[in-house]
C-alpha positions in Angstrom: 3.5 -3.2 -2.6 6.7 -1.7 -1.5 8.2 1.5 -1.9 12.1 2.5 -1.9 11.9 5.7 0.0 14.9 8.4 0.2 15.0 9.7 4.5 16.8 12.9 3.6 17.8 14.1 0.3 21.2 12.3 -1.5 23.8 14.6 -0.5 26.9 14.9 -2.9 30.3 15.6 -0.8 33.4 16.3 -2.5 36.5 14.3 -2.0 40.5 15.0 -3.1 40.3 12.0 -5.9 35.8 12.0 -6.4 33.0 12.9 -5.4 30.7 10.8 -3.2 27.3 10.2 -2.9 25.7 9.9 0.4 22.6 8.2 0.6 19.9 6.9 3.6 17.2 5.1 2.6 14.2 2.8 3.4 11.7 0.5 1.7 7.9 0.5 3.6 4.2 0.0 2.4 2.4 3.0 0.9 1.5 4.7 4.4 4.8 3.8 5.9 3.4 1.9 8.6 5.5 -1.3 8.2 9.1 -2.3 6.5 9.5 -4.9 4.2 10.9 -7.8 5.5 11.9 -10.0 3.2 12.2 -13.9 3.7 15.7 -13.7 1.4 18.1 -10.4 1.3 16.7 -8.5 -1.6 20.5 -6.7 -3.7 19.9 -3.4 -4.8 21.1 -1.1 -7.9 21.9 2.5 -8.1 22.0 3.8 -10.9 23.0 7.5 -12.2 22.6 9.2 -14.7 24.1 12.0 -17.0 23.8 13.9 -20.2 26.1 13.3 -23.1 25.5 14.3 -27.2 25.0 12.0 -29.5 24.6 12.1 -33.1 23.3 15.7 -32.5 21.3 15.0 -29.6 21.4 14.7 -26.0 20.9 11.6 -24.7 21.2 10.1 -21.1 24.1 7.8 -20.1 23.4 5.3 -17.0 26.2 4.6 -14.7 26.0 1.7 -12.4 26.9 3.2 -8.9 28.0 0.6 -6.8 31.2 -1.1 -7.3 31.6 -5.2 -5.7 29.0 -6.5 -3.7 25.3 -4.8 -4.3 23.8 -2.8 -1.1 21.1 -5.0 0.0 18.1 -4.8 2.0 17.4 -7.9 4.6 14.5 -8.7 7.4 14.5 -6.4 10.4 16.4 -3.6 9.1 14.7 -0.1 9.5 17.2 2.4 6.8 20.1 1.4 4.6 23.1 4.0 5.0 25.4 4.5 1.4 28.6 6.4 0.3 29.3 5.6 -3.0 32.0 6.5 -5.1 30.7 9.4 -8.1 32.5 9.0 -11.5 34.0 12.0 -13.5 31.1 12.9 -14.7 28.6 15.1 -13.4 25.1 12.7 -12.5 22.1 14.9 -13.1 19.8 12.0 -11.4 20.5 9.0 -8.9 17.4 5.8 -9.2 17.5 3.3 -6.6 15.7 -0.4 -7.3 15.5 -3.5 -6.6 18.2 -5.3 -8.7 15.9 -8.1 -9.7 14.0 -6.8 -12.6 11.7 -9.6 -11.6 10.3 -7.6 -8.3 10.7 -4.3 -10.2 7.4 -2.7 -11.0 8.5 -0.8 -13.7 5.7 -1.0 -16.1 2.1 -0.9 -15.9 2.2 -4.7 -17.1 3.8 -5.6 -14.1 1.3 -4.5 -11.9 -1.8 -5.4 -13.3 -1.1 -8.8 -13.3 -0.7 -8.9 -9.5 1.0 -12.4 -9.5 3.6 -11.4 -7.3 4.7 -8.5 -5.0 6.6 -5.7 -6.6 8.5 -2.6 -5.2 8.7 0.9 -7.4 11.8 2.3 -7.5 12.5 5.9 -6.2 14.7 9.3 -8.3 16.1 12.0 -7.1 17.9 14.6 -9.0 21.3 15.8 -8.0 23.0 18.1 -6.1 26.5 19.5 -7.7 29.0 19.0 -5.5 29.0 22.0 -3.0 25.9 23.0 -4.1 24.3 21.2 -1.1 21.7 18.3 -0.5 19.2 17.8 -3.7 15.4 20.3 -3.7 12.8 18.1 -1.0 10.8 15.9 -3.8 11.7 12.8 -5.8 9.9 11.2 -9.0 8.0 7.5 -9.5 8.4 6.4 -12.9 6.2 4.0 -14.4 5.9 2.6 -17.9 2.7 2.8 -19.9 3.3 0.1 -21.5 0.2 -2.1 -21.5 -1.3 -3.2 -25.2 0.7 -2.7 -28.7 1.1 1.5 -28.6 3.7 3.3 -26.6 5.7 0.5 -25.1 8.7 4.0 -24.5 5.9 6.3 -23.1 6.6 6.8 -19.2 4.9 8.6 -16.4 6.2 10.2 -13.9 5.1 11.7 -10.6 6.5 14.0 -8.1 6.0 13.2 -4.4 7.5 14.4 -1.1 10.6 13.3 -0.1 10.5 10.9 2.9 8.5 8.7 5.3 4.9 10.9 5.7 2.1 9.6 4.4 1.4 13.3 2.8 1.5 13.9 -1.1 2.7 10.5 -1.9 1.7 7.8 -4.2 -0.8 5.5 -3.2 -1.1 1.5 -4.3 -4.8 2.4 -5.4 -3.5 4.9 -7.8 -0.7 2.3 -9.1 -2.9 -0.5 -9.7 -5.8 1.7 -11.1 -3.3 3.8 -13.8 -2.3 0.0 -14.5 -5.8 -1.3 -15.4 -7.0 1.9 -17.0 -4.5 1.8 -19.5 -5.3 -1.6 -19.8 -9.1 -0.6 -20.4 -7.9 2.5 -22.9 -5.1 0.6 -25.3 -5.9 -3.1 -24.9 -6.8 -4.0 -28.9 -10.6 -4.3 -29.9 -10.4 -8.3 -30.1 -9.3 -8.4 -26.3 -12.1 -5.9 -25.1 -14.5 -8.8 -24.2 -11.6 -10.5 -21.3 -11.0 -7.1 -19.9 -12.9 -5.6 -16.4 -15.5 -3.1 -16.1 -16.6 -3.1 -19.8 -19.4 -0.2 -19.0 -16.5 1.7 -17.7 -14.6 1.0 -20.7 -17.0 2.4 -23.0 -17.5 5.5 -21.0 -13.3 6.5 -21.9 -14.3 5.3 -25.0 -16.7 8.3 -25.2 -19.2 9.9 -27.2 -18.4 11.9 -30.2 -17.1 15.1 -28.0 -14.8 15.8 -25.0 -15.5 13.5 -22.0 -15.5 15.7 -19.0 -13.8 13.9 -15.9 -13.4 15.3 -12.6 -11.6 13.5 -9.9 -11.7 14.8 -5.7 -9.4 14.3 -3.1 -6.3 14.3 -6.0 -3.3 13.9 -4.1 -0.3 14.5 -6.0 -2.4 13.6 -9.3 -1.9 10.0 -9.6 -4.8 9.1 -11.2 -6.6 12.1 -13.4 -3.0 12.2 -14.4 -2.8 8.4 -15.6 -6.4 9.0 -17.0 -5.3 11.7 -19.2 -1.7 10.3 -20.3 -3.6 7.0 -21.3 -6.7 8.9 -23.0 -4.3 10.8 -25.4 -2.2 7.4 -26.6 -5.2 6.4 -27.7 -5.8 6.2 -31.8 -9.6 7.2 -32.0 -11.1 9.6 -30.0 -11.5 12.8 -29.0 -8.9 13.9 -25.8 -10.8 14.5 -22.3 -10.7 17.5 -19.9 -10.3 16.6 -16.9 -10.7 18.5 -13.8 -8.5 17.8 -10.6 -9.5 18.7 -7.4 -8.1 18.9 -3.7 -7.7 21.1 -1.0 -5.5 24.3 -1.4 -2.4 22.5 0.0 -2.1 19.7 -2.9 -1.9 22.6 -5.4 1.4 22.7 -5.6 2.3 19.5 -5.8 -0.9 19.2 -8.7 0.7 21.9 -10.9 3.7 20.7 -10.3 3.2 17.0 -11.9 0.9 19.0 -14.4 4.0 20.1 -15.0 5.9 17.2 -16.3 3.5 16.3 -18.6 3.5 18.9 -21.1 6.3 17.0 -23.3 4.0 14.4 -23.7 0.2 15.5 -23.4 1.3 18.2 -27.0 -1.9 20.3 -27.1 -3.5 17.9 -24.6 -1.9 19.7 -21.9 -5.0 22.4 -21.8 -7.3 20.0 -21.1 -5.8 18.8 -17.7 -5.9 21.6 -14.6 -6.9 22.0 -11.1 -8.9 23.9 -8.9 -9.3 23.8 -4.9 -12.9 22.0 -3.7 -14.1 21.3 -0.3 -16.2 19.2 0.2 -18.2 21.4 2.6 -18.8 23.7 -0.3 -19.3 20.8 -2.9 -22.0 19.5 -0.5 -24.0 22.6 -0.9 -23.7 22.6 -4.5 -21.0 25.6 -4.6 -17.9 24.5 -6.8 -15.2 26.7 -8.6 -15.5 28.2 -12.2 -13.6 25.5 -13.7 -16.0 22.8 -11.9 -19.2 24.8 -12.9 -18.2 25.7 -16.6 -19.0 22.0 -17.3 -21.3 18.8 -17.3 -19.4 16.1 -15.4 -19.5 12.9 -17.4 -17.5 10.3 -15.1 -16.8 11.7 -11.3 -13.0 9.9 -9.9 -11.9 9.3 -6.9 -8.6 7.2 -5.2 -8.6 6.1 -2.2 -11.1 9.0 -0.5 -13.0 6.4 1.7 -10.6 5.8 4.7 -11.5 9.3 6.6 -15.2 8.4 7.9 -15.7 12.0 9.0 -15.5 12.9 5.3 -17.5 10.5 3.9 -21.0 12.8 4.3 -19.7 15.5 2.4 -18.3 13.6 0.3 -21.1 11.7 -0.7 -23.4 14.8 -1.4 -20.8 16.8 -3.1 -21.3 13.5 -5.4 -24.6 13.6 -5.9 -24.2 17.6 -5.9 -22.1 17.3 -9.0 -25.2 15.3 -10.6 -27.6 17.5 -10.3 -25.2 20.3 -12.0 -24.3 18.0 -14.8 -28.3 17.3 -15.5 -28.8 20.7 -16.1 -26.3 20.3 -19.4 -27.9 18.6 -22.7 -25.5 16.5 -24.9 -26.2 15.2 -28.4 -27.0 12.0 -27.0 -29.0 13.7 -24.5 -29.1 15.1 -20.4 -25.4 14.3 -18.6 -26.0 11.9 -16.1 -22.9 11.8 -14.1 -21.4 8.3 -13.3 -18.8 7.9 -10.4 -15.8 5.9 -10.3 -14.5 4.6 -7.0 -11.2 2.5 -6.5 -10.1 2.3 -2.7 -7.8 -0.4 -0.8 -9.6 -1.2 2.0 -7.9 -0.5 4.6 -10.7 -1.2 8.2 -14.1 -2.1 8.1 -15.6 1.3 9.0 -15.1 2.5 5.1 -17.9 0.5 4.2 -20.1 3.6 5.8 -19.2 5.2 2.0 -21.3 2.5 0.6 -24.4 2.9 2.9 -24.6 7.1 2.2 -24.3 6.1 -1.2 -27.2 4.0 -1.3 -29.5 6.2 1.0 -28.0 8.8 -1.8 -29.0 7.3 -5.2 -26.3 5.7 -5.9 -26.3 2.1 -6.9 -22.9 -0.2 -8.3 -23.0 -0.9 -11.7 -20.2 -2.6 -11.8 -17.3 -3.6 -9.4 -14.0 -5.7 -9.8 -11.2 -6.7 -7.4 -7.7 -6.5 -8.2 -5.0 -8.7 -6.5 -2.0 -6.4 -4.8 0.2 -9.6 -3.5 3.6 -8.8 -1.2 6.6 -9.6 -0.5 6.4 -10.5 2.3 3.0 -10.4 3.9 -0.8 -11.9 3.3 -1.8 -9.8 -0.2 -3.7 -7.3 -0.1 -6.9 -6.1 -2.6 -7.7 -2.7 -4.3 -11.2 -2.7 -4.7 -13.1 -0.1 -8.4 -16.8 0.3 -8.1 -19.0 2.4 -11.0 -22.0 3.4 -9.5 -25.0 5.6 -11.0 -28.0 7.2 -10.2 -30.8 5.3 -9.6 -33.8 6.6 -12.6 
């Protein structure tokens, strides 16, 4: 998948007749390690939005900011600079996406088929003229459109603006959220056709809130995606989801938790963050929140790329399993399962599976999801459900 990125915040400048917005953008892979080089040029849409009072309600009104020929991304480009006139209405947000709907990853049902390369749009808040540049954050939007519910529900995730890989959305997170939406929201008569049936049964849950802990949450795509999709189910209790990562991830994770408040309502209290260093977790040292509950399901996404951190990661998972065995549930002792999602990037990551096996973990089920690219050979996202040997 490719991502449209702001290289720097949009800048609004006042003019004699109208204000303009200056934009510098690029289109890269999730790690920004290569630029999109399409076989045919890709036209882009730049859409602003302002608030207007209609029928007693505030509504966002979209405005096409491009006039004449649309801006176009071509093979060999590294950046694209735009200087666009603004309408008289105060534009509050700006969106940049492919002009072609078929090239745009707008919903989970675009991503999950995995039958074509896609580009993710980017959104940002706009500064007022004279206020300088907008804050150095942008956000992604993905409609939770799988199944016959929540066609209008949108998952928004904030990330750092720019090309660095820190505090950004990665491919695996988008693909996993799309599959989780499919598993949680599909009709009962469709369930038999879906991958990972054991995982689906876990997510449907016992007759109690499911306790889920995410390791290495980053900006929070996987944990928040779980919370949003599971909150849309017609039945079942909403889970307790605790996202964990190093302290430097906390600000962005909490910002994204806050973005979900209007959609989760009373369930927002079941989604939280707590710092966790795997060096501590390997020794069974957890924070107050992680220690207060058993873990039915530990989840991690794109956490196996750094081989130096694999031993403490595996030991942390085993420590969570031992911790959870101390708790009893109506169905018996709690046995932690582990869901791992990864986009393989190099062969050294396979060491994770050897370490898991050495520590008594076995793969209960697995699936491979396609991830096509517009300009290169397709990739894959692998998902594994682990359990402890009896």
